[in-house]
N, C-alpha and C positions, 0 to 999 in steps of 0.2 A: 085369929091365926096371921102371921107375917109372911108375906110372900116375899119368894127368895127368885131372881132372875137365877135360871141356868143356864150356862155357858154353854152352848154347843161350838165344837172347833168344826171350821170347814176344812180343815187338814185333812181328814178321812176322805172327803168327795176330790179334793184335789188330787190324792193321790190316785184314785180311782180314776179319776179323768184320765192321768197319765198312765197310767196302766192297761188303758182304751185304746191310748196312740197305735198300737198292731192296726185294732179294726178301722180307725180311719185311713191309716196308709193304704192298707187293702181296698179299702171300701173306692178311694179316688183312683188308684192306678188300676181298676177294672172297669170304673165307666170311662176311662183313657183307653184301653184296652179293646174297648168295643166301638171307639171314635164317637162317644155320645156328646161330649163337646162341640166337634166340629157338626154333628148333624143338626145341633138345634140352631147353630150361628146365626142364623137366616132367620129366625123368628121362632115362637113355641109348636112343640112337633106331641104327639099323643105315645102315650105310652107303647100303644098298639101299633102306630107306625114306627117307632125305632126298636121294639121288637121284630117286628118283621125285618126290618132293613138290617139288622145285626143276628139276628136268627138266634136269638134269646128267647126265654120265656116272657110274657109279660107281665105277669102277676110278681115274677120274682125281681125283673127289672124295675116295676115299681117299688118295690120292697128297698130296693139298691138306692133307687133315687129320692124316696122318700128320707133315707137315713141321709143320705149327702146335704139335702133342701135344708135337714134341721141343723148341718155345719154350716149353711149361708152359702152351699156351692149347690148351685141353681134354683131354682122357686117354682113351687107349686101353683100352677094357675087355678085360681078357685074356679070353680063350676061342676063337672060330671061327679056323680057318685061313684060310678064303677070305675074302677081301679084301670082298667084297660084304657079307659077315654081320656084319664087324666092326663093334662099337658102339664107338661115342663119347660121353662125359659132360662136364659142365663141370669147371673147373678155378675158382680164386678169380679168374685174371684173364679167363678168357671168360665169367665171369659181365658182366665189365661191359663186355663188347660186346651185351649185351640192349638191346633199344629201352627198356625201362622201367625197368632198375635205375638208382635214383639213384647220379648222378656216373657215370653212363654215357658210354664213349667211345665208344657205337655211330656219332652224328653224327660226331665227328671222322674217325673210318674213312670216313664215307662222303664228309666233306669233303675227303680227300686222295686221295680217288680220282677227282673230277671231274678232266675231262681237262685244265682251264686249269692246276690244282696240278700237273698234270706238267710239262705244257709251259712253264711260267713259269720251271722251274730247268733248262731247255733252254739258258735266257739268261741264266745267272750268271756265265756268263764277259764276255759283252758288260756288263753292269750295274758288273762290276769293273773292268773296262776302261774304262768310259767315266764311271761314277759316276751313270749315271742309270736310271730304273725303266727295266723290262722287259716290263711289262704291254702297253704300246701296240703288243707286237711279236705280243700273243697275240691280243688282238680291240680293237676298234676304238674300243669305249667306254669312255670311265672306268670303274676299276674299280667303284665301288659302285652306279654307273649300270647298270651291265651287272648285277650280282646284282641292284638292286631288280625290273629287268627279264627275271628270270629265277627266278619265286619258289618252283620247286622247289629251285633250290639256296639261295635266301634263307631258307627255312624250316628246310632243314637247317644253314645256317650259325647262326642264331638258337638253334636246341634246342642246339647244340656250345656257345655262348656260354653258355647258362643251366646246361647240365650242370658246365660249368667251374666257374662259378661256385657252385654247390653244394657242388663239392670244396674250395674256396679259403675260402669265408667261414667256416668255424669258425675255420682259423687266424686270419684278421684280427680277429674276432670275442675272441678271445684274445688276440690284442697288443696290442688299443688299448680303453679306456676310454673308453666313451660316455656313461657315467652323468653327467659335469657338464652336458650338451649339454640344451637343449630343443628345437631344428630342428634336422635334419640335412637338407640337400639334395645328394642324390646324381644327378649331371651323367652324363650317358649313362648311365643305370639299368639298362638291358636291360630284362629281365623280373621284375626288384623282388628277386632274391634275397638281394642284400645289405641293402634295406631292409626286406625281412618279418622277417629274421634278429632285426636293430637294434629294431623294432618289438615284435617279441615279449619279446626279453630286457630291453626296457627302457618298463613300461608307460607312465611319463609323456612317454616321448620323440614327438613328430611329425617324419611325415619329407616330404618332396617329393622327387618321381622327374620328370628330366629327360630327354627325349629325342623321337626322330622319333615322329610321330602314329602310323606303322605300330605300331611297337614298343610303342607305350602303351595299343591297340587288347588288348594280349595281357596286358600287365601290371596295367591296370585289371581284367581276369579274374581274375589270380592274386591281387591284393589288395584284391579287393571288400570283404572283411570290416572291414579295417580305412579304407577310404575310406567305408563306412556308420560308423563309430565315428568321424568327423570327424578323425582321426589322420594321413592322408595324402592329399595332390594331387600327379595326375599331370598335368604341364605339358609340351606339344610346345610344345618350343621348341631353336633353331639355339644351342649353346653358346658358341659365337664370339660371339655377342650378348647381349642382356638376359639378365638370369637372378633369379631370384628374390633380393629382400634380404634383408639384417641375421639370416642364419643364423646360429648358433655354429659349425656345422661342416659345410665345401662337400668333396664327396668327387668326385676324379677317379681311379677305377679302371679301369687298362688303355686309356684313351681317346686318352694324348698319344703312344704313339710311332706311332700311325697316321698323323699329320699331321705336316706340314713344320715348321719353327720359325716361321715367320710365324702360320701356324694354332695351333701352340700360345701364340705371344705373343698373339694375338687372345682364345685362351679363358681366357688368365691376368688379360689386362686385365679381362674379362667379371666373374670371381670378383671381380677388388681394384676393381672398382665395385660389387660387390654385398656386400662384407664390412663390416663394423662394425668399430671398433678391434682386440676382442678375438676376432673369429672364426678359425677353423683351417682350413686348407686341409690337406688329404687326398690327396698325390698318392702313388697307391698302381700300382709297378710292377714288374717283372723287371728288375734292371739288374744289368749285366753286370758291374761293378766290384765288388758286393758278393754275388753270387751263387753260393758255395762250394759248395753240394750239385747245383748242376745247371747243362749247357752251355744250358741250356732259352733262356737269354735272348739268346744271342750266336746261335743260329740265327734264333730270332726276329727278330732284327736284319737278319739275311741275309735272311728272310720280307719284312720292310718295306721293304728294299731293294730288292727284286725287283718288289716291287707297287705302291707308291706315292710318286711324285716328291718325295723331301726326306725320306720318313718314315724312324722310323728308333726304336729303342733306345737310351736314352741314361745317361750316366755322372750318379753322382750330382753333379757337380761343373756337369753339363750339365744337367740340370734346376734346381739353385741359382739359375745365370747367367740361363737365362732368368725364373727367378721373380724375381731381385731385379732384372731388368730394368724392371717394373711394380710393385716397391713392396713384393713381399713375401722375408722373410727365412726359412732355414732355423731350426728347432728343433732340431729330431732326427730323427735315421734309426732304424727301429725293426724289428729282423727278424721276421719270422714264422716259421711252423711249414711253410710253403708255399714256394715260390718265389718269392715276393713281399716286398718290401719297403714301409714306408710312409715317406712322408718328410712330416714334420709341419712347415707352414709358418707363420706369422705376418706380419701387417702389421708391414712394420718401422717402426722410430722415427720416421724423416723423414715416410715417409707417414702416419703417424698425426697428426702434427702439420702435415700440410697440410690434414688433413679438417674 
């Protein structure tokens, strides 16, 4: 009898792995909640030691760490057969869950574990059905007002944004040449990670960081040496209104996707009014139509759909249309080694003639 090869599709198991994503996220966040990555930073620790320090049930903690080790997060050291006596140490991935690691994911793990973060996704069907934000079904206060009124959550998010910036900035610096500029304005500068790198790389450059007053308190401390040298100003302002004029480059890094079209237009108008004819505007975002290496942009778009009314990750064409509406034109789209893309804009010819 002729043997026939039976084709077994991998698709069901691929879907199975994706559907287990929630389990993995919660497991990582729980290990971070108990501070396990920091506790094994100096070397292997037994489960018994870790359970005593964290006030957890040793056998259950072992089961958690064993599950994470199966993902390459922590490594079980060969040895004892008794679960409580087994030791765990770091892998390259688990080191990025330590709170002090450069580019750490510790704060992201903390942020995704917020009850509101989970609850928001319970209402995905609501947002898909209605097209509206789900945040108001989770909390009475508007999203950012809620965050400002909860200092612990606010601090975690700010630290996450800063850590993410430290991972993304080298790719941006490599992709774009800032040497022709004399003055750069970073709108929504956060803790100033990009500005700091720019000023260190280009000694001739001066920078202005614009953000909310509470953010700039930390930014000013981080960039104090540049401020003393007169190379940097930190200005508290609403980027939808008046911003510093006559810079060579204006930067909007991951700012617009959190805004409605109306707010985007307001920010872009503010930029247009501040620009001189030869100024450049860099819109730096994860674009779902160009980000082939990662689905991050598409899922960040869903997060925006859930969290902020009218917000969303936009395509190149959509950003171009918003920019053209206020007098900018797209010069080029520049890929980076990260999931971010740079849209370089300039004042269009017709707008220049009106100046």
